[in-house]
C-alpha positions as a printed Julia matrix, in Angstrom:
84×3 Matrix{Float64}:
 -149.44  70.71  -68.04
 -151.68  69.58  -65.56
 -152.99  66.29  -66.97
 -150.55  64.36  -63.89
 -148.6   62.96  -67.01
 -144.89  63.6   -67.39
 -144.1   65.74  -70.43
 -143.43  63.78  -73.3
 -139.96  65.15  -73.97
 -138.87  64.31  -70.2
 -140.32  60.56  -70.37
 -137.42  58.13  -70.42
 -137.58  54.64  -72.39
 -137.29  51.31  -70.62
 -134.43  49.07  -72.31
 -134.16  45.28  -72.27
 -131.58  43.87  -70.32
 -128.56  41.82  -71.75
 -129.33  38.69  -69.47
 -132.39  38.82  -71.69
 -131.14  37.4   -74.32
 -128.3   35.35  -73.35
 -124.36  35.11  -73.88
 -124.75  35.91  -77.5
 -122.59  38.54  -79.38
 -123.12  42.06  -79.71
 -122.06  43.46  -83.19
 -122.31  47.12  -83.95
 -120.94  50.28  -85.67
 -120.66  54.22  -84.55
 -122.99  54.94  -87.31
 -125.22  52.14  -88.42
 -128.32  51.97  -90.37
 -131.43  54.05  -89.79
 -134.54  51.81  -88.68
 -137.94  52.35  -87.19
 -138.26  51.28  -83.96
 -140.87  49.97  -81.58
 -140.0   51.72  -77.82
 -142.06  51.75  -74.52
 -141.38  54.37  -72.23
 -141.66  54.44  -68.7
 -145.39  55.77  -68.34
 -146.35  51.92  -69.89
 -146.68  54.12  -73.93
 -145.74  52.2   -77.01
 -144.17  53.93  -79.67
 -142.66  53.57  -82.85
 -139.02  56.06  -83.87
 -137.06  56.88  -85.97
 -133.84  55.99  -84.73
 -130.5   54.52  -85.89
 -129.77  50.69  -84.83
 -126.38  51.0   -82.85
 -125.48  47.59  -81.98
 -126.99  44.26  -81.97
 -127.54  40.54  -81.29
 -129.61  38.14  -83.03
 -132.22  38.9   -80.25
 -132.1   42.82  -79.45
 -130.97  45.64  -80.84
 -129.62  48.33  -79.28
 -131.14  52.21  -80.93
 -130.7   55.45  -80.74
 -133.02  58.49  -81.17
 -133.99  62.01  -80.37
 -132.08  65.37  -80.5
 -129.71  66.83  -78.01
 -130.11  67.12  -75.22
 -132.61  64.66  -74.88
 -130.9   61.34  -76.97
 -132.02  57.92  -76.16
 -130.02  54.52  -76.43
 -131.99  51.96  -75.77
 -132.46  47.79  -76.05
 -135.41  46.6   -77.94
 -136.3   43.47  -79.33
 -135.39  42.51  -83.23
 -138.54  41.97  -84.15
 -139.16  45.68  -82.51
 -136.88  47.57  -85.62
 -137.34  47.31  -89.62
 -134.77  49.16  -91.84
 -136.24  52.17  -92.89
């Protein structure tokens, strides 16, 4: 507190926009595989987090991570994701 940086639990992630990977079919499941995903926070900090893949294309993966009430859904490049 008092550092000028937002509390870590209140930050938001940067997400890739669907148009960035073209018109590719999106596949998904309500409960996809567990993965490790590299995410970028709004303040530019990069972090690898345990997540669940919930949708994907050839180029990007939508991952969900966190715990209620701070669940995050974010699209990341496919190369930033590994199966856990």
